[in-house]
One Martini backbone bead per residue (centre of mass of N, CA, C, O) as a GRO file, in nm:
protein
  356
    1MET     BB    1   0.061   0.063  -0.024
    2LYS     BB    2   0.297   0.249  -0.001
    3ASP     BB    3   0.405   0.213  -0.287
    4LEU     BB    4   0.141   0.304  -0.431
    5LEU     BB    5   0.151   0.595  -0.308
    6GLU     BB    6   0.434   0.672  -0.423
    7LYS     BB    7   0.363   0.633  -0.717
    8PHE     BB    8   0.132   0.838  -0.729
    9MET     BB    9   0.290   1.085  -0.641
   10ALA     BB   10   0.515   1.062  -0.867
   11ARG     BB   11   0.308   1.093  -1.105
   12PHE     BB   12   0.116   1.364  -0.993
   13PHE     BB   13   0.321   1.490  -0.732
   14SER     BB   14   0.646   1.604  -0.816
   15ASN     BB   15   0.558   1.908  -0.786
   16GLU     BB   16   0.451   2.215  -0.686
   17GLU     BB   17   0.232   2.275  -0.894
   18SER     BB   18   0.060   2.015  -0.880
   19ILE     BB   19  -0.003   2.039  -0.576
   20PHE     BB   20  -0.136   2.319  -0.581
   21PHE     BB   21  -0.355   2.248  -0.794
   22GLY     BB   22  -0.488   2.023  -0.631
   23LEU     BB   23  -0.565   2.205  -0.389
   24LEU     BB   24  -0.724   2.415  -0.546
   25LEU     BB   25  -0.944   2.226  -0.652
   26LEU     BB   26  -1.041   2.125  -0.374
   27PHE     BB   27  -1.118   2.405  -0.257
   28CYS     BB   28  -1.321   2.488  -0.479
   29SER     BB   29  -1.518   2.252  -0.456
   30VAL     BB   30  -1.594   2.294  -0.154
   31PHE     BB   31  -1.682   2.588  -0.182
   32ILE     BB   32  -1.913   2.545  -0.391
   33LEU     BB   33  -2.074   2.333  -0.222
   34LEU     BB   34  -2.113   2.527   0.032
   35PHE     BB   35  -2.147   2.841  -0.143
   36GLY     BB   36  -2.298   2.844  -0.416
   37ASN     BB   37  -2.583   2.955  -0.350
   38ILE     BB   38  -2.490   3.221  -0.216
   39LEU     BB   39  -2.281   3.294  -0.475
   40LEU     BB   40  -2.443   3.297  -0.748
   41PRO     BB   41  -2.430   3.594  -0.842
   42VAL     BB   42  -2.118   3.602  -0.870
   43PHE     BB   43  -2.085   3.374  -1.082
   44LEU     BB   44  -2.275   3.501  -1.295
   45SER     BB   45  -2.107   3.761  -1.323
   46ILE     BB   46  -1.845   3.635  -1.416
   47VAL     BB   47  -1.950   3.501  -1.673
   48ILE     BB   48  -2.064   3.753  -1.804
   49ALA     BB   49  -1.792   3.910  -1.803
   50PHE     BB   50  -1.641   3.701  -1.974
   51LEU     BB   51  -1.812   3.732  -2.230
   52LEU     BB   52  -1.780   4.044  -2.260
   53ASN     BB   53  -1.478   4.037  -2.288
   54GLY     BB   54  -1.488   3.914  -2.574
   55LEU     BB   55  -1.643   4.156  -2.696
   56LEU     BB   56  -1.435   4.370  -2.624
   57ARG     BB   57  -1.197   4.242  -2.791
   58SER     BB   58  -1.341   4.274  -3.063
   59PHE     BB   59  -1.354   4.582  -3.061
   60GLU     BB   60  -1.042   4.623  -3.031
   61SER     BB   61  -0.961   4.470  -3.299
   62LEU     BB   62  -1.102   4.732  -3.460
   63LYS     BB   63  -0.962   4.993  -3.343
   64ILE     BB   64  -1.101   5.054  -3.072
   65SER     BB   65  -1.129   5.211  -2.809
   66PRO     BB   66  -1.155   5.114  -2.481
   67THR     BB   67  -1.386   5.307  -2.398
   68ILE     BB   68  -1.576   5.249  -2.635
   69SER     BB   69  -1.581   4.940  -2.602
   70LEU     BB   70  -1.701   4.943  -2.315
   71SER     BB   71  -1.958   5.101  -2.381
   72LEU     BB   72  -2.077   4.905  -2.595
   73THR     BB   73  -2.088   4.657  -2.410
   74LEU     BB   74  -2.276   4.783  -2.195
   75ILE     BB   75  -2.513   4.854  -2.377
   76ILE     BB   76  -2.577   4.566  -2.467
   77PHE     BB   77  -2.628   4.449  -2.190
   78PHE     BB   78  -2.844   4.646  -2.079
   79GLY     BB   79  -3.041   4.604  -2.317
   80PHE     BB   80  -3.080   4.295  -2.264
   81TYR     BB   81  -3.161   4.317  -1.963
   82LEU     BB   82  -3.421   4.496  -2.010
   83SER     BB   83  -3.571   4.307  -2.210
   84ILE     BB   84  -3.638   4.093  -2.003
   85PHE     BB   85  -3.835   4.269  -1.828
   86ILE     BB   86  -4.032   4.338  -2.061
   87THR     BB   87  -4.115   4.018  -2.110
   88LEU     BB   88  -4.219   3.916  -1.832
   89PRO     BB   89  -4.531   3.975  -1.841
   90SER     BB   90  -4.597   3.798  -2.089
   91LEU     BB   91  -4.484   3.528  -1.968
   92GLY     BB   92  -4.660   3.532  -1.711
   93SER     BB   93  -4.933   3.508  -1.855
   94GLN     BB   94  -4.877   3.248  -2.005
   95ILE     BB   95  -4.820   3.071  -1.760
   96ASN     BB   96  -5.087   3.110  -1.622
   97SER     BB   97  -5.264   3.003  -1.856
   98LEU     BB   98  -5.136   2.722  -1.870
   99LEU     BB   99  -5.200   2.630  -1.580
  100GLN     BB  100  -5.509   2.652  -1.613
  101ASN     BB  101  -5.513   2.456  -1.891
  102LEU     BB  102  -5.374   2.181  -1.812
  103PRO     BB  103  -5.621   1.992  -1.761
  104THR     BB  104  -5.738   2.021  -2.051
  105ILE     BB  105  -5.492   1.915  -2.203
  106ILE     BB  106  -5.495   1.629  -2.073
  107VAL     BB  107  -5.782   1.551  -2.163
  108ALA     BB  108  -5.726   1.579  -2.475
  109PHE     BB  109  -5.507   1.362  -2.473
  110GLN     BB  110  -5.687   1.137  -2.362
  111ASP     BB  111  -5.891   1.138  -2.601
  112THR     BB  112  -5.685   1.060  -2.821
  113LEU     BB  113  -5.607   0.790  -2.691
  114GLY     BB  114  -5.898   0.678  -2.694
  115GLU     BB  115  -5.915   0.664  -3.008
  116LEU     BB  116  -5.680   0.464  -3.036
  117ALA     BB  117  -5.808   0.238  -2.868
  118LEU     BB  118  -6.037   0.176  -3.068
  119THR     BB  119  -5.840   0.091  -3.303
  120TYR     BB  120  -5.602  -0.041  -3.085
  121GLY     BB  121  -5.714  -0.270  -2.863
  122ASP     BB  122  -5.464  -0.478  -2.861
  123ILE     BB  123  -5.264  -0.284  -2.709
  124PHE     BB  124  -5.486  -0.080  -2.563
  125SER     BB  125  -5.700   0.029  -2.327
  126GLU     BB  126  -5.930   0.261  -2.213
  127GLU     BB  127  -5.896   0.194  -1.911
  128ASP     BB  128  -5.594   0.242  -1.892
  129ILE     BB  129  -5.590   0.534  -1.975
  130ASN     BB  130  -5.776   0.650  -1.759
  131SER     BB  131  -5.609   0.553  -1.514
  132LEU     BB  132  -5.351   0.701  -1.583
  133PHE     BB  133  -5.469   1.001  -1.618
  134LEU     BB  134  -5.594   1.033  -1.348
  135ASN     BB  135  -5.329   1.016  -1.184
  136PHE     BB  136  -5.176   1.231  -1.341
  137SER     BB  137  -5.362   1.472  -1.292
  138ASP     BB  138  -5.348   1.468  -0.983
  139GLN     BB  139  -5.044   1.515  -0.963
  140VAL     BB  140  -5.030   1.783  -1.120
  141ASN     BB  141  -5.220   1.944  -0.934
  142ASN     BB  142  -5.062   1.911  -0.674
  143LEU     BB  143  -4.790   2.035  -0.769
  144LEU     BB  144  -4.903   2.311  -0.849
  145SER     BB  145  -5.032   2.389  -0.577
  146GLN     BB  146  -4.766   2.375  -0.415
  147ALA     BB  147  -4.590   2.568  -0.583
  148LEU     BB  148  -4.781   2.816  -0.568
  149GLY     BB  149  -4.790   2.835  -0.259
  150GLN     BB  150  -4.488   2.871  -0.211
  151LEU     BB  151  -4.447   3.114  -0.398
  152ALA     BB  152  -4.654   3.304  -0.258
  153GLY     BB  153  -4.523   3.251   0.055
  154THR     BB  154  -4.227   3.352  -0.052
  155ILE     BB  155  -4.022   3.610   0.030
  156SER     BB  156  -3.738   3.516  -0.050
  157PHE     BB  157  -3.784   3.497  -0.349
  158MET     BB  158  -3.825   3.800  -0.408
  159PHE     BB  159  -3.569   3.894  -0.281
  160SER     BB  160  -3.374   3.737  -0.470
  161ALA     BB  161  -3.472   3.862  -0.736
  162VAL     BB  162  -3.397   4.152  -0.664
  163LEU     BB  163  -3.102   4.102  -0.592
  164TYR     BB  164  -3.018   3.997  -0.868
  165ALA     BB  165  -3.116   4.248  -1.039
  166ILE     BB  166  -2.903   4.441  -0.890
  167LEU     BB  167  -2.621   4.297  -0.860
  168ILE     BB  168  -2.533   4.187  -1.143
  169PRO     BB  169  -2.484   4.457  -1.298
  170ILE     BB  170  -2.281   4.577  -1.097
  171MET     BB  171  -2.066   4.348  -1.107
  172VAL     BB  172  -2.022   4.349  -1.412
  173PHE     BB  173  -1.914   4.633  -1.430
  174PHE     BB  174  -1.664   4.593  -1.239
  175PHE     BB  175  -1.536   4.342  -1.373
  176LEU     BB  176  -1.493   4.486  -1.647
  177LYS     BB  177  -1.359   4.763  -1.563
  178ASP     BB  178  -1.152   4.612  -1.312
  179LYS     BB  179  -0.971   4.374  -1.417
  180THR     BB  180  -0.677   4.486  -1.379
  181VAL     BB  181  -0.721   4.472  -1.059
  182LEU     BB  182  -0.852   4.189  -0.993
  183LEU     BB  183  -0.665   3.968  -1.116
  184PRO     BB  184  -0.401   4.010  -0.937
  185MET     BB  185  -0.557   3.929  -0.676
  186LEU     BB  186  -0.605   3.625  -0.767
  187THR     BB  187  -0.283   3.567  -0.874
  188GLY     BB  188  -0.087   3.633  -0.629
  189PHE     BB  189  -0.092   3.327  -0.484
  190LEU     BB  190   0.051   3.207  -0.705
  191PRO     BB  191   0.287   3.069  -0.857
  192LYS     BB  192   0.535   3.177  -1.057
  193LYS     BB  193   0.554   2.881  -1.170
  194ARG     BB  194   0.279   2.829  -1.420
  195GLY     BB  195   0.259   2.659  -1.696
  196PHE     BB  196   0.031   2.445  -1.652
  197MET     BB  197  -0.193   2.643  -1.566
  198ASN     BB  198  -0.179   2.829  -1.812
  199SER     BB  199  -0.254   2.600  -2.016
  200VAL     BB  200  -0.534   2.536  -1.904
  201PHE     BB  201  -0.658   2.827  -1.891
  202SER     BB  202  -0.615   2.895  -2.186
  203GLU     BB  203  -0.786   2.669  -2.307
  204MET     BB  204  -1.054   2.738  -2.138
  205ASN     BB  205  -1.097   3.014  -2.232
  206ASP     BB  206  -1.172   2.930  -2.527
  207GLN     BB  207  -1.373   2.701  -2.470
  208LEU     BB  208  -1.588   2.855  -2.305
  209TYR     BB  209  -1.647   3.089  -2.494
  210ASN     BB  210  -1.721   2.914  -2.742
  211TYR     BB  211  -1.951   2.754  -2.608
  212VAL     BB  212  -2.139   2.974  -2.492
  213THR     BB  213  -2.171   3.136  -2.755
  214GLY     BB  214  -2.281   2.893  -2.917
  215LYS     BB  215  -2.525   2.844  -2.737
  216VAL     BB  216  -2.661   3.120  -2.770
  217ILE     BB  217  -2.689   3.092  -3.082
  218GLU     BB  218  -2.855   2.834  -3.078
  219MET     BB  219  -3.088   2.923  -2.904
  220SER     BB  220  -3.184   3.161  -3.080
  221ILE     BB  221  -3.239   3.003  -3.344
  222VAL     BB  222  -3.432   2.789  -3.231
  223ALA     BB  223  -3.640   2.983  -3.100
  224LEU     BB  224  -3.709   3.143  -3.362
  225CYS     BB  225  -3.800   2.910  -3.541
  226SER     BB  226  -4.013   2.806  -3.347
  227TYR     BB  227  -4.184   3.062  -3.337
  228ILE     BB  228  -4.258   3.073  -3.636
  229LEU     BB  229  -4.395   2.799  -3.643
  230PHE     BB  230  -4.609   2.848  -3.418
  231ALA     BB  231  -4.739   3.099  -3.548
  232LEU     BB  232  -4.828   2.978  -3.818
  233PHE     BB  233  -5.005   2.748  -3.665
  234GLY     BB  234  -5.128   2.868  -3.385
  235LEU     BB  235  -4.988   2.814  -3.124
  236PRO     BB  236  -5.013   2.808  -2.812
  237TYR     BB  237  -4.770   2.968  -2.635
  238ALA     BB  238  -4.529   3.035  -2.836
  239VAL     BB  239  -4.321   3.184  -2.670
  240LEU     BB  240  -4.276   2.988  -2.430
  241ILE     BB  241  -4.209   2.731  -2.603
  242ALA     BB  242  -3.969   2.849  -2.757
  243ILE     BB  243  -3.795   2.895  -2.514
  244LEU     BB  244  -3.781   2.602  -2.425
  245VAL     BB  245  -3.651   2.499  -2.683
  246GLY     BB  246  -3.399   2.671  -2.659
  247LEU     BB  247  -3.307   2.560  -2.371
  248SER     BB  248  -3.279   2.254  -2.454
  249VAL     BB  249  -2.981   2.276  -2.582
  250ILE     BB  250  -2.823   2.246  -2.310
  251ILE     BB  251  -2.928   1.943  -2.331
  252PRO     BB  252  -2.804   1.691  -2.450
  253PHE     BB  253  -3.040   1.476  -2.601
  254PHE     BB  254  -3.270   1.531  -2.367
  255GLY     BB  255  -3.399   1.801  -2.433
  256ALA     BB  256  -3.552   1.727  -2.700
  257ILE     BB  257  -3.732   1.518  -2.569
  258LEU     BB  258  -3.867   1.686  -2.333
  259VAL     BB  259  -3.984   1.924  -2.522
  260THR     BB  260  -4.178   1.745  -2.697
  261ILE     BB  261  -4.409   1.694  -2.510
  262PRO     BB  262  -4.549   1.979  -2.487
  263VAL     BB  263  -4.581   2.010  -2.793
  264ALA     BB  264  -4.769   1.765  -2.838
  265PHE     BB  265  -4.985   1.842  -2.639
  266LEU     BB  266  -5.069   2.111  -2.768
  267GLY     BB  267  -5.131   2.001  -3.052
  268LEU     BB  268  -5.358   1.806  -2.958
  269TYR     BB  269  -5.530   2.028  -2.823
  270GLU     BB  270  -5.570   2.204  -3.087
  271TRP     BB  271  -5.617   1.944  -3.334
  272GLY     BB  272  -5.542   1.675  -3.288
  273LEU     BB  273  -5.545   1.371  -3.487
  274ASN     BB  274  -5.425   1.520  -3.767
  275SER     BB  275  -5.275   1.666  -4.042
  276GLN     BB  276  -5.186   1.921  -3.895
  277PHE     BB  277  -5.028   1.786  -3.667
  278LEU     BB  278  -4.831   1.631  -3.859
  279TRP     BB  279  -4.713   1.883  -3.990
  280PHE     BB  280  -4.613   2.011  -3.728
  281MET     BB  281  -4.428   1.783  -3.623
  282SER     BB  282  -4.251   1.769  -3.874
  283SER     BB  283  -4.144   2.059  -3.856
  284TYR     BB  284  -4.022   2.035  -3.570
  285LEU     BB  285  -3.834   1.784  -3.630
  286LEU     BB  286  -3.672   1.943  -3.845
  287ILE     BB  287  -3.537   2.137  -3.650
  288GLN     BB  288  -3.395   1.923  -3.473
  289VAL     BB  289  -3.230   1.796  -3.708
  290LEU     BB  290  -3.081   2.056  -3.795
  291ASP     BB  291  -2.952   2.112  -3.532
  292GLY     BB  292  -2.791   1.832  -3.489
  293ASN     BB  293  -2.670   1.822  -3.819
  294VAL     BB  294  -2.583   2.143  -3.868
  295LEU     BB  295  -2.554   2.355  -3.638
  296VAL     BB  296  -2.371   2.206  -3.437
  297PRO     BB  297  -2.129   2.138  -3.622
  298PHE     BB  298  -2.075   2.439  -3.705
  299LEU     BB  299  -2.030   2.550  -3.403
  300PHE     BB  300  -1.867   2.258  -3.279
  301SER     BB  301  -1.636   2.120  -3.458
  302THR     BB  302  -1.380   2.259  -3.266
  303ARG     BB  303  -1.538   2.182  -2.996
  304ASN     BB  304  -1.558   1.973  -2.757
  305ASN     BB  305  -1.412   1.671  -2.783
  306LEU     BB  306  -1.650   1.447  -2.695
  307HIS     BB  307  -1.782   1.184  -2.581
  308PRO     BB  308  -2.107   1.088  -2.537
  309ALA     BB  309  -2.062   0.938  -2.266
  310VAL     BB  310  -1.929   1.183  -2.119
  311ILE     BB  311  -2.168   1.378  -2.151
  312ILE     BB  312  -2.380   1.213  -1.989
  313ILE     BB  313  -2.221   1.196  -1.724
  314ALA     BB  314  -2.195   1.501  -1.681
  315ILE     BB  315  -2.495   1.569  -1.677
  316LEU     BB  316  -2.567   1.387  -1.430
  317PHE     BB  317  -2.362   1.498  -1.229
  318PHE     BB  318  -2.389   1.818  -1.242
  319GLY     BB  319  -2.705   1.821  -1.242
  320GLY     BB  320  -2.723   1.687  -0.947
  321ILE     BB  321  -2.569   1.923  -0.804
  322TRP     BB  322  -2.668   2.217  -0.979
  323GLY     BB  323  -2.871   2.167  -1.194
  324PHE     BB  324  -2.910   2.387  -1.431
  325TRP     BB  325  -2.603   2.489  -1.421
  326GLY     BB  326  -2.494   2.203  -1.450
  327LEU     BB  327  -2.603   2.159  -1.738
  328PHE     BB  328  -2.472   2.403  -1.878
  329PHE     BB  329  -2.158   2.327  -1.758
  330ALA     BB  330  -2.087   2.027  -1.822
  331ILE     BB  331  -1.903   2.046  -2.068
  332PRO     BB  332  -1.691   2.250  -1.973
  333LEU     BB  333  -1.602   2.077  -1.727
  334ALA     BB  334  -1.523   1.827  -1.890
  335THR     BB  335  -1.307   1.984  -2.049
  336PHE     BB  336  -1.140   2.072  -1.808
  337ILE     BB  337  -1.062   1.782  -1.722
  338LYS     BB  338  -0.929   1.708  -1.988
  339ALA     BB  339  -0.710   1.938  -1.985
  340ILE     BB  340  -0.574   1.833  -1.726
  341ALA     BB  341  -0.507   1.541  -1.827
  342ASN     BB  342  -0.333   1.643  -2.080
  343SER     BB  343  -0.144   1.859  -1.902
  344TRP     BB  344  -0.021   1.684  -1.706
  345PRO     BB  345   0.264   1.625  -1.569
  346GLU     BB  346   0.527   1.435  -1.639
  347PRO     BB  347   0.793   1.276  -1.501
  348LYS     BB  348   1.003   1.356  -1.725
  349LYS     BB  349   0.941   1.658  -1.720
  350ILE     BB  350   0.989   1.703  -1.425
  351ASN     BB  351   1.288   1.600  -1.411
  352SER     BB  352   1.404   1.794  -1.622
  353SER     BB  353   1.315   2.059  -1.477
  354MET     BB  354   1.478   2.001  -1.215
  355ASN     BB  355   1.759   1.983  -1.353
  356ASP     BB  356   1.747   2.279  -1.462
   0.00000   0.00000   0.00000
């Protein structure tokens, strides 16, 4: 056991930098697990500032002065931020209307399956469908009433929402404006010789920026195309469902499957099982196919080269730990781990650098 431990330390922790980096990763992991929920506005602000810094550098690459580049970046951010609050009342009314009509939608779906049972009685009976949906409807109504009751009676929820709305833009402004002051404060305690860490962080700097910006572009295109389709067919709650379809691209593989369920429910509620519903679902599935086979390869062909099994494991693991944000950052975090594994100093390199 002692020899095994010595070989492990000699393989992975043979120099000061690798030991320090391992301890740093351990500290950051424990810190996020313990205080991640409390400091979520800070983490969100850092991510937003990081993305805006890429936009800022793009402006500066066009020979625009730093002051004007910063001003343009902040104008774009605050314009987008205000647009979210402008659309919230409309989204809120659609959510409220959808929740009120949800039992009716479920009943309509039940009636559609009942018609199928009459045609294909050898596969499933109408009694089985009625029993299944009666239980399902009761569960949905109970969950909705509990969620709405907790939401209405929770003052801390409103306080957190107001706190996020105020703190995030303020912190983003200072993180972006004073990055030259803040970054040395964060890196001052790191070792002076940190070639390995610089290699990992440099790779992840490009990977994370490319991935998140690519996902934002993908979400916007999918949501816009979905809204156009839903509006043309007259699907109810088109804006809300289109946003859900756009957000579903955050979760590879599973997102498209999950979001198809409410789309199909609403389609059956609106038209029933007829030719218009079949045309609608065919058009919707075409968007999903084009997203997975055209848009995603175009946006991510040179980014995040991960095996599908690794992606699924990352989604399950990080999503289970951090929920929505774990799902969003599952692939960047998996890429980060892969970059560490690929860049970790080998014993020969360590020994040669020690001899030098």
